[in-house]
C-alpha positions as CSV (number, residue, x, y, z in Angstrom):
1,M,-7.2,-6.7,-20.7
2,S,-9.4,-9.8,-19.4
3,D,-10.3,-10.0,-15.8
4,A,-7.4,-12.5,-15.0
5,D,-5.0,-10.2,-16.6
6,K,-6.1,-7.1,-14.4
7,P,-3.9,-6.6,-10.8
8,I,-5.5,-7.1,-7.7
9,V,-6.2,-3.6,-6.3
10,L,-5.0,-3.2,-2.7
11,H,-6.3,-0.1,-0.6
12,Y,-3.3,0.1,1.7
13,W,-1.6,2.3,4.3
14,P,2.1,1.2,5.3
15,T,1.1,-0.4,9.1
16,P,1.0,-3.7,10.1
17,N,-1.6,-4.9,9.5
18,G,-1.4,-3.3,5.8
19,W,1.9,-4.9,5.5
20,K,1.0,-7.9,5.9
21,I,-1.2,-8.3,2.5
22,T,2.0,-6.5,0.5
23,I,4.2,-9.0,1.7
24,M,2.0,-11.6,0.8
25,L,1.8,-10.3,-2.8
26,E,5.2,-9.6,-2.9
27,E,5.8,-13.6,-1.6
28,L,3.2,-14.4,-4.6
29,G,5.1,-12.2,-7.1
30,V,1.6,-11.4,-8.8
31,P,0.4,-7.6,-10.2
32,Y,-0.8,-5.8,-7.4
33,D,-2.1,-2.0,-7.9
34,V,-1.6,0.2,-4.4
35,R,-4.8,2.7,-3.9
36,P,-3.1,4.6,-0.7
37,V,-6.4,5.0,1.7
38,N,-4.6,8.2,4.2
39,I,-6.2,7.0,7.4
40,G,-5.1,9.8,9.1
41,K,-6.8,12.1,6.8
42,G,-10.4,9.9,7.3
43,E,-9.9,8.4,3.6
44,Q,-11.2,5.4,4.9
45,F,-14.9,7.2,5.9
46,K,-15.5,7.5,2.3
47,P,-18.5,6.1,0.6
48,E,-16.6,4.2,-2.2
49,F,-14.4,2.5,0.6
50,L,-17.0,1.6,2.9
51,A,-18.8,-0.1,0.5
52,I,-15.7,-2.5,0.0
53,S,-14.4,-2.3,3.7
54,P,-17.5,-1.8,6.3
55,N,-15.3,-1.2,9.2
56,N,-13.5,1.7,7.7
57,R,-10.7,-0.4,8.3
58,M,-8.1,-1.2,5.7
59,P,-6.4,-3.1,4.1
60,A,-8.8,-4.8,1.6
61,I,-8.5,-6.1,-1.5
62,V,-10.5,-5.8,-4.8
63,D,-9.5,-9.1,-7.3
64,P,-11.3,-8.9,-10.6
65,D,-10.7,-12.3,-11.2
66,G,-12.3,-14.0,-8.2
67,P,-14.7,-17.2,-8.0
68,G,-16.4,-17.4,-11.4
69,G,-14.1,-15.1,-12.9
70,A,-16.9,-12.1,-11.5
71,P,-14.7,-9.5,-9.0
72,I,-15.1,-10.1,-5.3
73,S,-13.9,-7.3,-2.6
74,V,-12.2,-8.8,0.8
75,F,-11.7,-6.8,4.1
76,E,-10.0,-7.7,7.0
77,S,-6.2,-8.6,6.6
78,G,-6.4,-12.3,8.3
79,A,-9.2,-13.3,5.6
80,I,-7.3,-11.7,2.8
81,L,-4.2,-13.8,3.8
82,M,-6.6,-16.8,3.9
83,Y,-8.2,-15.5,0.3
84,L,-5.2,-15.1,-1.4
85,G,-3.6,-18.4,0.1
86,R,-6.1,-20.2,-1.2
87,K,-6.2,-18.8,-4.3
88,F,-2.9,-19.2,-5.4
89,A,-2.4,-22.5,-3.3
90,R,0.9,-21.4,-1.3
91,F,1.8,-20.3,2.1
92,Y,-1.2,-21.9,3.4
93,P,-2.0,-26.1,3.2
94,V,-5.5,-26.1,2.4
95,E,-5.2,-29.5,1.0
96,N,-3.9,-30.6,4.4
97,E,-6.2,-30.8,7.5
98,R,-3.5,-30.7,9.9
99,A,-1.1,-28.7,8.3
100,R,-4.0,-26.2,7.4
101,V,-4.8,-25.8,11.3
102,E,-1.8,-25.0,12.7
103,V,-1.7,-22.1,10.4
104,E,-4.6,-21.1,10.9
105,Q,-4.3,-21.3,14.7
106,W,-1.4,-19.4,14.7
107,L,-3.1,-16.5,12.3
108,M,-6.0,-16.3,14.9
109,W,-3.7,-15.8,17.6
110,Q,-2.0,-13.1,15.8
111,M,-5.7,-11.5,14.9
112,G,-6.8,-12.0,18.1
113,G,-3.8,-11.5,20.5
114,L,-0.9,-10.1,19.3
115,G,-2.2,-7.4,17.1
116,P,-4.3,-5.9,19.5
117,M,-2.2,-6.1,22.7
118,C,0.6,-4.4,20.7
119,G,-1.6,-2.2,19.0
120,Q,-2.6,-0.9,22.5
121,A,0.8,-0.8,23.7
122,H,1.7,1.4,21.0
123,H,-1.6,3.4,21.9
124,F,-0.5,4.3,25.6
125,R,3.1,4.4,24.9
126,Q,3.3,6.3,21.9
127,Y,0.2,8.4,21.7
128,A,-2.4,8.7,24.5
129,P,-2.3,12.4,25.5
130,E,-1.5,11.7,28.9
131,K,0.4,9.1,30.5
132,V,-1.3,6.4,32.3
133,P,1.1,4.2,34.3
134,Y,-0.9,1.0,34.8
135,A,-2.1,1.0,30.9
136,I,1.5,1.0,30.0
137,E,2.4,-1.4,32.4
138,R,-0.4,-3.9,31.6
139,Y,0.0,-3.8,27.8
140,T,3.8,-3.6,27.8
141,N,3.5,-6.8,29.8
142,E,0.6,-8.3,27.8
143,V,2.5,-7.7,24.8
144,N,5.7,-9.3,27.0
145,R,4.1,-12.4,27.7
146,L,3.1,-12.5,23.8
147,Y,6.6,-12.3,22.7
148,G,7.3,-15.4,25.4
149,V,4.7,-17.6,23.8
150,M,6.3,-17.1,20.4
151,N,9.6,-17.2,21.4
152,K,8.9,-21.0,23.1
153,R,6.9,-21.9,19.7
154,L,10.1,-21.0,17.8
155,A,12.5,-22.6,20.2
156,D,12.4,-25.9,18.0
157,R,10.9,-24.8,14.4
158,D,11.7,-22.4,11.9
159,F,8.5,-20.6,11.2
160,L,5.1,-20.4,13.3
161,A,3.5,-23.6,11.7
162,G,6.5,-25.5,11.1
163,E,6.7,-24.3,7.4
164,Y,6.8,-21.0,6.3
165,S,3.0,-19.5,5.9
166,I,0.8,-16.4,6.0
167,A,1.1,-17.0,10.1
168,D,4.3,-15.9,9.7
169,M,3.5,-12.8,7.4
170,A,0.9,-11.7,9.6
171,C,3.1,-11.4,12.6
172,I,5.9,-9.6,11.5
173,G,4.7,-6.2,11.2
174,W,3.7,-6.4,14.5
175,I,7.3,-7.4,15.8
176,K,9.3,-5.1,13.6
177,P,8.5,-2.3,16.0
178,H,9.3,-4.1,19.3
179,E,11.2,-1.6,20.7
180,R,8.2,1.1,20.8
181,Q,6.5,-1.4,22.5
182,G,8.6,-1.5,25.3
183,Q,10.8,-4.9,24.2
184,N,14.0,-6.2,23.8
185,L,14.8,-9.6,21.2
186,D,17.2,-10.6,23.5
187,D,15.3,-11.5,26.0
188,F,13.5,-14.4,23.2
189,P,16.4,-15.9,20.9
190,G,13.8,-18.1,19.2
191,L,11.7,-14.8,18.5
192,K,15.0,-13.1,17.6
193,R,16.0,-15.6,15.4
194,W,12.5,-16.4,13.7
195,F,12.6,-12.1,12.9
196,E,16.0,-12.2,11.4
197,T,15.6,-14.6,9.2
198,M,12.2,-13.1,8.3
199,M,13.6,-9.6,7.7
200,A,16.0,-11.2,5.3
201,R,13.7,-12.4,3.1
202,P,13.8,-9.9,-0.1
203,A,9.7,-10.0,-0.4
204,V,9.1,-8.9,3.3
205,G,12.0,-6.4,2.7
206,R,9.5,-5.4,-0.3
207,G,6.2,-5.8,1.2
208,L,7.3,-3.8,4.5
209,A,8.6,-0.4,1.9
210,V,5.4,-0.4,0.0
211,A,4.8,3.3,-0.1
212,G,6.8,3.8,3.0
213,E,7.4,7.5,1.9
214,L,3.7,8.0,3.3
215,R,4.1,7.1,6.8
216,G,4.2,9.8,9.3
217,D,4.3,10.3,13.1
218,I,0.7,10.3,14.4
219,S,2.1,11.1,17.4
220,K,3.2,14.5,16.4
221,D,-0.4,15.1,14.3
222,E,-3.1,16.5,16.9
223,E,-5.6,16.1,13.7
224,A,-4.9,12.7,12.6
225,R,-4.9,11.4,16.4
226,K,-8.6,12.8,16.6
227,V,-9.1,11.2,13.2
228,L,-8.1,7.8,14.2
229,F,-8.8,7.4,18.3
230,G,-11.9,9.8,18.3
231,Q,-14.3,7.4,16.6
232,K,-18.0,6.3,17.5
233,A,-20.4,5.0,15.8
234,R,-21.4,7.3,13.5
């Protein structure tokens, strides 16, 4: 088997960031090999994983058929989406500068805003060992603001960048657990319509289902919480 015929290796755990890549790979219809990285057990700190993901975060991929036919590893979910979009020339309009900018600005919006703020809302609402009312209100309100930004954007278009793209794939996993973030989609009709459209896509459903049986409830796992929320430079 040549490298071109080998599947892309996906180091993965079923979380909103992991879902971005399974959705993209399912939409592309290319073969991939899932290698679970149990973040609750600290598998993200293994030397072999750190060699391809130095920030000890998943997802990461290894493409055996990288540029020039040589293998390449890519970490950071946004960078992986862009790499796959360029490689397969789908869902990322690299030949059209205006369309590309539309996609990239909403992808960066997710990476820098929606994801981190939803993550903080999840943490303080679900996982923090003690309730901190200020933090809960702060992040729940900020997620609400971001939902409003998305809702306004989607009021007159089907998808964030006009055409379906990696920007939509990046966002859907963070909107899926909206109730855990203290949000009601009925308050955001444009966003709700987009959410229902996204969830009806077969590839999105398949991507969200990958290794779903491995996903546990971290709020009830003290050891996993220590691993995930007690990290320092060491």
